[in-house]
N, CA, C and O atoms as CSV, one atom per row, in Angstrom:
chain,resi,resn,atom,element,x,y,z
A,1,UNK,N,N,-35.067,2.132,2.936
A,1,UNK,CA,C,-34.155,2.861,3.331
A,1,UNK,C,C,-33.353,3.763,2.069
A,1,UNK,O,O,-32.852,4.868,2.278
A,2,UNK,N,N,-33.340,3.063,0.726
A,2,UNK,CA,C,-33.061,3.637,-0.229
A,2,UNK,C,C,-33.831,4.880,-1.041
A,2,UNK,O,O,-33.302,5.623,-1.867
A,3,UNK,N,N,-35.274,4.910,-0.571
A,3,UNK,CA,C,-35.663,6.139,-0.451
A,3,UNK,C,C,-35.361,7.108,0.256
A,3,UNK,O,O,-35.206,8.217,-0.255
A,4,UNK,N,N,-35.237,6.929,1.376
A,4,UNK,CA,C,-34.955,8.135,1.923
A,4,UNK,C,C,-33.329,9.051,1.934
A,4,UNK,O,O,-33.006,10.160,2.361
A,5,UNK,N,N,-32.513,7.837,1.171
A,5,UNK,CA,C,-31.252,8.362,0.782
A,5,UNK,C,C,-31.026,9.313,-0.512
A,5,UNK,O,O,-30.110,10.112,-0.703
A,6,UNK,N,N,-31.799,9.088,-1.097
A,6,UNK,CA,C,-31.579,9.697,-2.792
A,6,UNK,C,C,-32.090,11.213,-2.261
A,6,UNK,O,O,-31.339,12.062,-2.742
A,7,UNK,N,N,-33.177,11.834,-1.385
A,7,UNK,CA,C,-33.166,13.130,-1.120
A,7,UNK,C,C,-32.258,13.496,-0.113
A,7,UNK,O,O,-32.337,14.656,0.290
A,8,UNK,N,N,-31.578,12.901,0.282
A,8,UNK,CA,C,-30.927,12.880,1.720
A,8,UNK,C,C,-29.529,13.385,0.935
A,8,UNK,O,O,-29.045,14.459,1.291
A,9,UNK,N,N,-28.922,12.664,-0.061
A,9,UNK,CA,C,-28.450,13.112,-0.833
A,9,UNK,C,C,-27.958,14.475,-1.488
A,9,UNK,O,O,-27.025,15.265,-1.347
A,10,UNK,N,N,-29.167,14.312,-2.333
A,10,UNK,CA,C,-29.699,15.714,-3.374
A,10,UNK,C,C,-29.646,17.118,-1.868
A,10,UNK,O,O,-28.737,17.948,-1.849
A,11,UNK,N,N,-30.397,17.105,-1.137
A,11,UNK,CA,C,-30.026,18.322,0.014
A,11,UNK,C,C,-28.675,18.374,0.335
A,11,UNK,O,O,-28.184,19.477,0.094
A,12,UNK,N,N,-27.863,17.502,0.826
A,12,UNK,CA,C,-26.296,17.860,0.805
A,12,UNK,C,C,-25.772,18.396,-0.091
A,12,UNK,O,O,-25.617,19.609,-0.237
A,13,UNK,N,N,-25.379,17.374,-0.922
A,13,UNK,CA,C,-24.797,18.362,-2.251
A,13,UNK,C,C,-25.300,19.275,-2.741
A,13,UNK,O,O,-24.459,19.862,-3.421
A,14,UNK,N,N,-26.682,19.962,-2.797
A,14,UNK,CA,C,-26.985,21.711,-2.624
A,14,UNK,C,C,-26.399,22.022,-1.674
A,14,UNK,O,O,-25.479,22.839,-1.702
A,15,UNK,N,N,-26.895,21.308,-0.409
A,15,UNK,CA,C,-25.733,22.479,0.516
A,15,UNK,C,C,-24.411,23.150,0.038
A,15,UNK,O,O,-23.949,24.288,-0.047
A,16,UNK,N,N,-23.951,21.578,-0.289
A,16,UNK,CA,C,-22.546,21.985,-0.364
A,16,UNK,C,C,-22.066,22.788,-1.647
A,16,UNK,O,O,-21.132,23.590,-1.633
A,17,UNK,N,N,-22.916,22.428,-2.881
A,17,UNK,CA,C,-22.327,23.352,-3.774
A,17,UNK,C,C,-22.831,24.817,-3.756
A,17,UNK,O,O,-22.129,25.700,-4.249
A,18,UNK,N,N,-24.305,25.155,-3.069
A,18,UNK,CA,C,-24.347,26.388,-2.201
A,18,UNK,C,C,-23.045,27.357,-1.562
A,18,UNK,O,O,-22.831,28.564,-1.675
A,19,UNK,N,N,-22.382,26.410,-0.936
A,19,UNK,CA,C,-21.167,26.872,0.243
A,19,UNK,C,C,-20.410,26.828,-0.890
A,19,UNK,O,O,-20.424,27.982,-1.318
A,20,UNK,N,N,-19.747,26.134,-1.626
A,20,UNK,CA,C,-18.568,26.288,-2.465
A,20,UNK,C,C,-18.237,27.363,-3.856
A,20,UNK,O,O,-17.246,27.536,-4.565
A,21,UNK,N,N,-19.602,27.948,-3.816
A,21,UNK,CA,C,-20.464,28.658,-4.748
A,21,UNK,C,C,-19.993,30.152,-3.788
A,21,UNK,O,O,-19.288,31.106,-4.117
A,22,UNK,N,N,-20.770,29.831,-2.420
A,22,UNK,CA,C,-20.186,31.471,-2.214
A,22,UNK,C,C,-19.557,32.095,-1.716
A,22,UNK,O,O,-19.546,33.314,-1.539
A,23,UNK,N,N,-18.684,30.975,-1.302
A,23,UNK,CA,C,-16.962,31.157,-0.986
A,23,UNK,C,C,-16.049,31.586,-2.251
A,23,UNK,O,O,-15.145,32.418,-2.169
A,24,UNK,N,N,-16.335,31.049,-3.176
A,24,UNK,CA,C,-16.485,31.183,-4.497
A,24,UNK,C,C,-16.343,32.442,-5.556
A,24,UNK,O,O,-15.568,32.770,-6.455
A,25,UNK,N,N,-17.523,32.950,-4.939
A,25,UNK,CA,C,-17.989,33.968,-6.241
A,25,UNK,C,C,-18.563,35.469,-4.626
A,25,UNK,O,O,-19.019,36.488,-5.146
A,26,UNK,N,N,-18.539,35.509,-3.626
A,26,UNK,CA,C,-18.397,36.313,-2.464
A,26,UNK,C,C,-17.593,36.048,-0.990
A,26,UNK,O,O,-18.104,35.886,0.118
A,27,UNK,N,N,-16.510,36.059,-1.272
A,27,UNK,CA,C,-15.645,35.390,-0.172
A,27,UNK,C,C,-15.512,36.500,1.123
A,27,UNK,O,O,-15.080,36.227,2.243
A,28,UNK,N,N,-15.857,37.426,0.795
A,28,UNK,CA,C,-16.244,38.358,2.271
A,28,UNK,C,C,-17.646,38.397,2.660
A,28,UNK,O,O,-18.033,39.277,3.430
A,29,UNK,N,N,-18.105,37.890,2.391
A,29,UNK,CA,C,-19.570,37.641,2.585
A,29,UNK,C,C,-19.790,36.208,3.059
A,29,UNK,O,O,-20.907,35.957,3.511
A,30,UNK,N,N,-18.949,35.309,3.022
A,30,UNK,CA,C,-19.028,33.874,3.810
A,30,UNK,C,C,-18.445,34.290,4.969
A,30,UNK,O,O,-17.804,35.292,5.288
A,31,UNK,N,N,-19.009,32.747,5.846
A,31,UNK,CA,C,-18.690,32.939,7.346
A,31,UNK,C,C,-17.827,31.292,7.487
A,31,UNK,O,O,-17.348,30.725,6.504
A,32,UNK,N,N,-17.781,30.806,8.722
A,32,UNK,CA,C,-17.470,29.746,9.043
A,32,UNK,C,C,-18.195,28.597,8.807
A,32,UNK,O,O,-17.616,27.523,8.965
A,33,UNK,N,N,-19.498,28.613,8.414
A,33,UNK,CA,C,-20.593,28.160,8.021
A,33,UNK,C,C,-19.934,27.236,6.721
A,33,UNK,O,O,-19.697,26.047,6.509
A,34,UNK,N,N,-19.815,28.323,6.113
A,34,UNK,CA,C,-19.646,27.930,4.418
A,34,UNK,C,C,-18.478,27.385,4.262
A,34,UNK,O,O,-18.388,26.997,3.097
A,35,UNK,N,N,-17.674,27.195,4.773
A,35,UNK,CA,C,-16.163,27.190,5.139
A,35,UNK,C,C,-16.463,25.770,5.738
A,35,UNK,O,O,-16.154,24.630,5.393
A,36,UNK,N,N,-16.663,25.916,6.025
A,36,UNK,CA,C,-17.053,23.840,7.437
A,36,UNK,C,C,-17.768,22.982,6.385
A,36,UNK,O,O,-17.347,21.859,6.104
A,37,UNK,N,N,-18.666,23.427,5.904
A,37,UNK,CA,C,-19.438,22.920,4.529
A,37,UNK,C,C,-18.545,22.527,3.915
A,37,UNK,O,O,-18.097,21.385,4.015
A,38,UNK,N,N,-18.038,23.571,3.019
A,38,UNK,CA,C,-17.101,22.973,2.051
A,38,UNK,C,C,-15.951,21.888,2.122
A,38,UNK,O,O,-15.795,20.851,1.477
A,39,UNK,N,N,-15.170,22.498,3.163
A,39,UNK,CA,C,-14.443,21.549,3.629
A,39,UNK,C,C,-14.584,20.218,3.788
A,39,UNK,O,O,-13.874,19.271,3.451
A,40,UNK,N,N,-15.910,20.321,4.519
A,40,UNK,CA,C,-15.906,19.173,5.353
A,40,UNK,C,C,-16.696,17.599,3.930
A,40,UNK,O,O,-16.572,16.375,3.888
A,41,UNK,N,N,-17.283,18.428,3.232
A,41,UNK,CA,C,-17.640,17.842,1.668
A,41,UNK,C,C,-16.277,17.789,0.814
A,41,UNK,O,O,-16.092,16.990,-0.105
A,42,UNK,N,N,-15.695,18.394,1.086
A,42,UNK,CA,C,-14.415,17.999,-0.003
A,42,UNK,C,C,-13.681,17.190,0.940
A,42,UNK,O,O,-12.946,16.444,0.292
A,43,UNK,N,N,-13.551,17.003,2.190
A,43,UNK,CA,C,-13.295,15.335,3.217
A,43,UNK,C,C,-13.892,14.372,2.620
A,43,UNK,O,O,-13.139,13.626,1.994
A,44,UNK,N,N,-15.441,14.031,2.586
A,44,UNK,CA,C,-15.821,13.370,2.807
A,44,UNK,C,C,-15.623,12.880,1.487
A,44,UNK,O,O,-15.995,11.733,1.238
A,45,UNK,N,N,-15.103,13.563,0.620
A,45,UNK,CA,C,-15.279,13.045,-1.036
A,45,UNK,C,C,-14.097,12.447,-1.598
A,45,UNK,O,O,-13.922,11.833,-2.651
A,46,UNK,N,N,-13.170,12.833,-0.466
A,46,UNK,CA,C,-11.438,11.906,-0.471
A,46,UNK,C,C,-12.075,10.204,-0.297
A,46,UNK,O,O,-11.851,9.214,-0.993
A,47,UNK,N,N,-12.882,10.367,0.853
A,47,UNK,CA,C,-13.092,8.778,1.304
A,47,UNK,C,C,-13.041,7.652,0.675
A,47,UNK,O,O,-12.392,6.701,1.110
A,48,UNK,N,N,-13.550,7.625,-0.154
A,48,UNK,CA,C,-14.345,6.675,-0.680
A,48,UNK,C,C,-12.466,6.579,-2.109
A,48,UNK,O,O,-11.503,5.813,-2.110
A,49,UNK,N,N,-12.689,7.285,-2.649
A,49,UNK,CA,C,-10.913,7.246,-2.884
A,49,UNK,C,C,-9.676,6.511,-1.945
A,49,UNK,O,O,-8.817,5.778,-2.436
A,50,UNK,N,N,-9.758,6.815,-0.692
A,50,UNK,CA,C,-8.751,6.179,0.543
A,50,UNK,C,C,-9.510,4.651,0.393
A,50,UNK,O,O,-9.023,3.681,-0.187
A,51,UNK,N,N,-10.233,4.682,0.766
A,51,UNK,CA,C,-10.968,3.661,1.013
A,51,UNK,C,C,-10.517,2.615,-0.057
A,51,UNK,O,O,-9.813,1.627,0.151
A,52,UNK,N,N,-10.845,2.862,-0.773
A,52,UNK,CA,C,-10.450,2.394,-2.762
A,52,UNK,C,C,-8.577,1.974,-2.958
A,52,UNK,O,O,-7.957,1.025,-3.436
A,53,UNK,N,N,-8.288,2.996,-2.434
A,53,UNK,CA,C,-6.460,2.407,-2.871
A,53,UNK,C,C,-6.100,1.178,-1.906
A,53,UNK,O,O,-5.493,0.175,-2.279
A,54,UNK,N,N,-6.697,1.477,-0.253
A,54,UNK,CA,C,-6.171,0.783,0.498
A,54,UNK,C,C,-6.888,-0.742,0.141
A,54,UNK,O,O,-6.141,-1.719,0.085
A,55,UNK,N,N,-8.035,-0.872,-0.046
A,55,UNK,CA,C,-8.228,-2.355,-0.757
A,55,UNK,C,C,-7.356,-2.650,-1.761
A,55,UNK,O,O,-6.586,-3.588,-1.552
A,56,UNK,N,N,-7.278,-1.934,-3.053
A,56,UNK,CA,C,-5.937,-2.151,-4.001
A,56,UNK,C,C,-5.106,-2.612,-3.271
A,56,UNK,O,O,-5.236,-3.803,-2.992
A,57,UNK,N,N,-3.985,-1.881,-2.708
A,57,UNK,CA,C,-2.774,-1.889,-1.741
A,57,UNK,C,C,-2.563,-3.390,-1.020
A,57,UNK,O,O,-1.473,-3.963,-0.996
A,58,UNK,N,N,-4.024,-4.025,-0.329
A,58,UNK,CA,C,-4.154,-4.906,0.093
A,58,UNK,C,C,-4.219,-6.312,-0.930
A,58,UNK,O,O,-3.893,-7.363,-0.377
A,59,UNK,N,N,-4.525,-6.366,-2.040
A,59,UNK,CA,C,-4.797,-7.390,-2.908
A,59,UNK,C,C,-2.888,-8.055,-2.944
A,59,UNK,O,O,-1.750,-7.684,-2.657
A,60,UNK,N,N,-3.650,-9.256,-3.519
A,60,UNK,CA,C,-1.939,-10.075,-3.644
A,60,UNK,C,C,-1.853,-9.780,-5.091
A,60,UNK,O,O,-2.745,-9.640,-5.928
A,61,UNK,N,N,-0.549,-9.720,-5.186
A,61,UNK,CA,C,0.226,-9.278,-6.578
A,61,UNK,C,C,0.489,-10.712,-7.481
A,61,UNK,O,O,0.565,-11.896,-7.151
A,62,UNK,N,N,0.599,-9.909,-8.938
A,62,UNK,CA,C,0.200,-11.357,-9.225
A,62,UNK,C,C,1.961,-11.288,-9.515
A,62,UNK,O,O,2.806,-10.393,-9.511
A,63,UNK,N,N,1.947,-13.050,-9.805
A,63,UNK,CA,C,2.972,-13.782,-10.219
A,63,UNK,C,C,3.684,-13.828,-11.401
A,63,UNK,O,O,3.070,-14.555,-12.182
A,64,UNK,N,N,4.926,-13.290,-12.011
A,64,UNK,CA,C,5.544,-13.761,-12.890
A,64,UNK,C,C,5.769,-14.397,-13.739
A,64,UNK,O,O,6.304,-15.401,-13.268
A,65,UNK,N,N,5.703,-14.482,-14.829
A,65,UNK,CA,C,5.314,-15.552,-15.901
A,65,UNK,C,C,6.343,-16.777,-16.055
A,65,UNK,O,O,6.097,-17.786,-16.716
A,66,UNK,N,N,7.462,-16.552,-15.388
A,66,UNK,CA,C,9.051,-17.203,-15.324
A,66,UNK,C,C,8.543,-17.721,-14.029
A,66,UNK,O,O,8.807,-18.917,-13.916
A,67,UNK,N,N,7.975,-17.283,-13.129
A,67,UNK,CA,C,8.603,-17.795,-11.284
A,67,UNK,C,C,7.402,-18.842,-10.975
A,67,UNK,O,O,6.451,-19.023,-11.735
A,68,UNK,N,N,7.544,-19.316,-10.085
A,68,UNK,CA,C,6.916,-20.975,-10.177
A,68,UNK,C,C,6.094,-21.313,-9.112
A,68,UNK,O,O,6.383,-21.069,-7.940
A,69,UNK,N,N,5.103,-21.854,-9.471
A,69,UNK,CA,C,3.487,-21.463,-8.850
A,69,UNK,C,C,3.521,-22.557,-7.776
A,69,UNK,O,O,3.950,-23.711,-7.775
A,70,UNK,N,N,2.740,-21.558,-6.596
A,70,UNK,CA,C,3.036,-22.617,-5.103
A,70,UNK,C,C,2.357,-23.718,-5.603
A,70,UNK,O,O,1.943,-23.735,-6.762
A,71,UNK,N,N,2.151,-24.981,-4.541
A,71,UNK,CA,C,1.394,-26.232,-4.125
A,71,UNK,C,C,0.056,-25.210,-3.851
A,71,UNK,O,O,-0.230,-24.219,-3.179
A,72,UNK,N,N,-0.812,-26.510,-5.234
A,72,UNK,CA,C,-2.407,-26.266,-5.237
A,72,UNK,C,C,-2.863,-26.777,-4.090
A,72,UNK,O,O,-4.064,-26.727,-3.827
């Protein structure tokens, strides 16, 4: 399975960069496909940040040094 994921990630990453550069360098020649690819890739890039934030906020809080400990 990993042998397939690396080439797929390279192709998807190349398509995203192509869309972003085309939008940045030639916005008049860009169409909705380039916009959708660029926005979709940007949205996917936020997914790991969102998932990591959820895991961090659900973690138990550290007790202060003066607080009593609970039953063991």
